[in-house]
C-alpha positions in Angstrom: -80.9 66.7 -172.8 -82.9 67.0 -170.1 -85.4 69.6 -169.1 -87.6 71.1 -166.4 -90.3 72.8 -167.0 -91.5 75.8 -164.2 -95.1 76.8 -165.2 -98.0 76.7 -162.9 -100.5 76.8 -166.1 -101.2 72.6 -165.8 -102.7 72.8 -169.3 -99.4 74.5 -171.3 -96.9 72.3 -169.4 -98.3 69.0 -170.6 -98.4 70.6 -174.1 -94.9 71.6 -173.5 -93.4 68.2 -172.0 -95.3 66.2 -174.2 -94.1 68.0 -177.3 -90.7 68.1 -175.5 -90.6 64.2 -175.2 -91.9 63.7 -178.6 -88.5 65.2 -179.7 -86.5 62.7 -177.4 -85.9 65.5 -175.1 -86.3 64.3 -171.0 -88.8 66.3 -169.6 -89.7 66.7 -165.9 -92.2 70.0 -164.6 -92.9 71.8 -161.6 -96.1 73.9 -161.0 -94.0 76.4 -158.7 -90.9 77.5 -156.6 -91.2 75.2 -154.2 -91.5 71.8 -156.6 -88.9 73.6 -158.8 -86.5 74.2 -156.1 -86.2 70.2 -155.0 -86.1 69.0 -158.4 -83.3 71.7 -159.2 -81.9 70.2 -155.7 -81.9 66.2 -156.0 -81.7 66.3 -160.5 -79.4 67.7 -162.9 -80.8 70.2 -165.5 -79.1 71.0 -168.5 -82.5 73.2 -169.3 -85.0 75.0 -167.4 -88.1 76.7 -168.6 -89.2 79.4 -166.5 -92.5 81.0 -166.2 -92.3 84.1 -164.2 -96.2 84.1 -162.9 -95.7 81.3 -160.3 -98.0 81.2 -157.7 -95.9 80.6 -155.1 -93.2 83.4 -155.2 -90.9 84.9 -157.6 -89.9 84.1 -161.2 -86.9 86.5 -161.3 -86.0 86.0 -157.5 -85.5 81.8 -158.8 -84.1 82.9 -162.0 -81.3 84.6 -159.9 -80.5 81.9 -157.6 -80.0 79.5 -160.5 -77.6 82.2 -161.4 -75.7 82.8 -158.1 -75.8 79.7 -156.9 -73.8 76.7 -158.5 -75.5 73.8 -156.6 -78.3 75.0 -158.2 -77.8 76.1 -161.7 -78.7 74.5 -164.4 -76.8 74.5 -168.1 -79.4 77.4 -169.5 -82.5 79.4 -168.3 -85.4 80.0 -170.6 -87.9 82.5 -169.1 -90.9 82.1 -171.1 -93.6 84.7 -169.8 -96.8 86.5 -171.1 -94.7 89.4 -169.6 -93.9 90.7 -172.9 -92.7 94.7 -172.1 -89.3 95.5 -173.3 -88.6 96.4 -169.6 -89.5 92.7 -168.4 -87.0 91.3 -170.9 -84.5 92.4 -169.8 -85.1 92.4 -165.7 -85.0 88.3 -166.7 -82.0 88.8 -168.5 -79.9 90.3 -166.1 -81.3 88.2 -163.4 -79.6 85.2 -165.0 -81.6 84.3 -167.9 -80.0 82.8 -171.1 -82.7 83.7 -173.4 -86.7 85.1 -173.4 -89.3 84.0 -174.7 -92.9 85.3 -174.6 -96.4 83.9 -174.7 -98.0 82.8 -176.8 -95.5 80.6 -178.8 -94.8 77.9 -181.1 -93.6 74.8 -179.7 -91.0 75.2 -183.2 -89.6 78.3 -181.8 -88.7 76.6 -178.4 -86.8 74.1 -179.7 -84.9 76.5 -182.1 -83.9 78.2 -179.1 -82.8 74.9 -177.6 -81.3 73.6 -180.4 -79.5 77.3 -180.3 -78.6 77.1 -177.0 -76.6 74.0 -176.8 -74.8 75.6 -179.8 -72.6 77.3 -177.9 -72.3 74.8 -175.3 -69.7 71.6 -176.6 -71.8 70.7 -179.8 -71.5 73.7 -182.8 -71.8 70.7 -185.5 -75.6 69.2 -186.3 -73.9 65.8 -187.7 -71.3 64.3 -185.8 -69.6 61.6 -188.1 -67.7 58.6 -186.1 -66.0 56.8 -188.9 -68.8 55.3 -191.0 -71.4 56.5 -188.5 -73.0 59.3 -188.8 -75.7 61.2 -186.5 -78.2 63.5 -188.1 -78.8 66.0 -185.1 -81.2 68.0 -186.4 -83.3 65.3 -188.4 -82.8 62.5 -185.3 -81.3 60.4 -188.6 -78.4 57.8 -187.8 -76.0 56.5 -190.7 -73.7 53.8 -190.7 -72.1 52.2 -193.7 -74.7 54.5 -196.0 -77.7 52.4 -194.1 -80.0 54.1 -192.0 -80.3 52.6 -188.4 -83.8 52.8 -186.8 -83.7 53.8 -183.5 -85.9 53.9 -180.6 -86.5 57.5 -179.5 -85.1 56.7 -176.1 -81.7 54.7 -178.2 -81.6 57.8 -180.6 -81.5 59.7 -177.0 -79.0 57.6 -175.6 -76.9 58.2 -178.4 -77.3 61.4 -179.1 -76.0 62.1 -175.4 -72.6 60.1 -175.6 -72.3 62.0 -179.5 -72.6 65.8 -177.6 -69.3 64.6 -175.3 -67.4 62.1 -178.0 -64.9 60.1 -176.5 -65.6 61.0 -172.3 -66.2 57.9 -170.3 -70.0 58.9 -169.1 -70.9 57.2 -166.3 -74.8 55.4 -166.0 -75.4 57.4 -163.4 -75.1 60.8 -165.4 -77.2 59.3 -168.7 -80.3 58.3 -166.1 -79.7 62.0 -165.2 -79.7 63.8 -168.6 -81.7 61.2 -171.2 -84.5 59.6 -168.4 -86.8 61.6 -166.4 -87.7 61.6 -162.7 -90.1 58.8 -163.2 -86.9 56.1 -164.1 -85.5 53.9 -161.6 -82.1 54.8 -161.1 -80.9 51.2 -159.7 -83.0 49.1 -162.3 -80.7 47.9 -165.3 -82.7 50.2 -167.7 -79.2 51.7 -169.2 -77.6 48.6 -169.1 -80.1 47.1 -171.6 -80.6 50.1 -173.7 -77.1 50.1 -174.5 -76.7 46.7 -175.3 -79.9 47.2 -177.7 -78.3 50.3 -179.4 -74.9 48.5 -180.2 -76.4 45.4 -181.4 -77.9 48.2 -183.4 -75.4 49.8 -184.8 -73.1 46.9 -185.7 -69.6 46.0 -185.9 -67.0 47.1 -185.3 -68.5 48.2 -182.0 -67.5 52.2 -182.1 -69.4 52.3 -178.0 -66.8 50.9 -175.4 -67.3 50.0 -172.1 -65.1 51.3 -169.8 -64.5 48.9 -166.6 -65.6 51.2 -163.3 -66.3 54.0 -165.2 -68.9 53.6 -167.7 -69.6 53.9 -171.5 -67.7 56.0 -174.2 -68.0 57.0 -177.7 -65.0 56.9 -179.6 -63.8 56.3 -183.1 -62.5 52.8 -184.0 -58.5 52.6 -183.7 
């Protein structure tokens, strides 16, 4: 999952980004409406956490744009604001937000809300089982043939994204967009290298198939 944090408090944005990255999310940050709009126009985000009190524009107006403009809209928007009045929460949800989180909050609550939002999408199960491979999405645990598979954060994030789209070939460009942040080099061979390491660690038979000219697909063996 790739997340854009729109927050003008640099310290809070840094804390959130670090915490989310520790959970293997790809994270970009923006301190205002202008930067956020530029990033949204050039990248695909699964979730935007959006502060309302931004220095160069109205967060609610940006929320409405995200909701109304299919070219900008991410899958989900969580308003994160110190405005805790009922009318403020109603206004945020009416503007198109999927959730509203009042500051101050604990990172664990934001993580729980991210999981809840994602369950509204394609993946409902917390555990994905493919043959003798089990991916525990809640505990970040991967087991194959009864043995734990030790993966790096990036390897796990890559496997998790493939599991969320089980059976669908995923282009390398899409993996970069959702698993790597904006500092990644889309022209590098990073996807191929990480994919090779992941397949080697998962062992045989190989559950990740390369679809020539398309991408990679996670599927059960015939």
